[in-house]
C-alpha angles and dihedrals in degrees: 000000000000093000094053094049089048091053092051090051093050091049093051093049097046096046109094131189122248118260116253110276091241088069089069085063096054119098131192142225106260093199088082093049093054090044091057091047089049092051092051091053091050088052088056089053104263123139110237129180112208118228098139104080125075100225132117109246090219127103119252104265113267095241091058093048091049090050090053093047090049092051091054091052090045090059102259090146102105138084117294135190110300090237093051142266113314094232093053094046091051088051093050091048088053092048093050088050093052102044103029100033093236131131100234121181124210086236088068094054128092118185113212135186095257127340096272094081089061090061090043096047096042095051092041093050096046111030135069136151112307091037124106124216121196112211136173113265116221087038147126103312098226090066091069094034093059095042089056092044091062092048093243118135115262111220112191121219100210115229106198130191091228089062091044089252093294123140114268097234094196091052091047090050090053094046095051110091143148091287094056111115103166141015117204117207127184120185124194084027139225119246100005107044087227120158133209112221120223088254089054092048095047089049090052091049089054090055095056106027113120094001099102093248117134125218125213108202114195108202105164091127095051096118094051105075130137104210127335126058132271115248122184126214087226090067091062108105109259097015099095091086092052099044136089107194111207115198140150147178100239098092103032095046104026091248102136095130092048091066103217129154141135148204130223111200143145109289095248090059097035087059089055095048090051089049090054089049090054090055095044109039109347096231146333118275109276096218091052091053089052088053088048089052091059091046097059097035101037130068118324098197093107091055093054094042091052092049090052092051090050091054091056089049094049090059091052092052100043094046092045097048096046087053088062116094115253092009126110126184130189116211108250119232095213148356119044105277136095121207106203123184119228112210132189099016119135091205117088115248093242089057093044089053088053093050093046085057105039097034106016098043094229122119110216136154125237109237090235086076086072100051147294091299093054085090113149094357137109132204116227123183116215093197089118135090120290088242091053094047092051089049091049091054090052090049092048094049090049096049095041093047089063094053121098 
């Protein structure tokens, strides 16, 4: 009798429900998967050069750290408004006014723990089955993941090497239709380093203006540009009411671990994004926002110095990769990634990426992690020292030279 009852209890405890079907449509960001594998190999004694993770290798500037520490000591350790602290939202509005020539209002700003929630909340708030969302491919994988999660149709905007990873305006014009609910832009782009010119941006605005189509413009790499000038689609006359600006402090100020981003959107949508934030994480940490306030209102020397160093590293990577047999690499116009193409290898790119890590000692991401058009490419971050980048090139050359 005892044995029978015990068996029934075990069965009831070990039986688990199925996950919601929507979870089968949710993707991931493989950079963190590769990073975990690389850390494990390092723990086992292997030397690994990290080119996989999209994170500046610089420390957060001291004035920003001190502002965060002061905020902790001053009691910024409690709940704040879901949309963000008023003083930080006012500073963001002033920054948007200054750099994008747009009259932003603090009521249009929602501060989030990192920039990803802006993608998540925007797509969740706007998109459902029957809608179509155009997104860059290759592009940041969370775009497609979240579109699929909502049940909307993900329509890739091909970014091809032969077009220097710029948007094919004719193709985009053809793909936009009456079912298009949202267009996602990312310039400078991850993973390609591609850059939309002002003429490109104005042409895209002309395609959607007045059609009830929203644009989510991801501009987190706006401060890392190698020639040219950043121009936001929000700055095009008439586009402010159709634009969600996604920005954050992780890349410009080396604040990835602080988790601090924001959205600028029409008030009807900003209120909805804040409502989603209330339901998800209540608010963004107050002391982090005070550090962010110092970041965007304080000295900007560190931002310029970091961008200048990335420029020098870009030259090392582009020159070194183009010297490797069967590898060609365009020079990125922004961000801190190269997206070289590997031609003539019999080994699939995913297997090459595995071999580069386990045998070659270089952590990299296969281009297929960024979409259907990633193809035979790889994303390599040059957010590492010049010495390590040169060594990574040597290791890649040695490993690739042994492949059929």
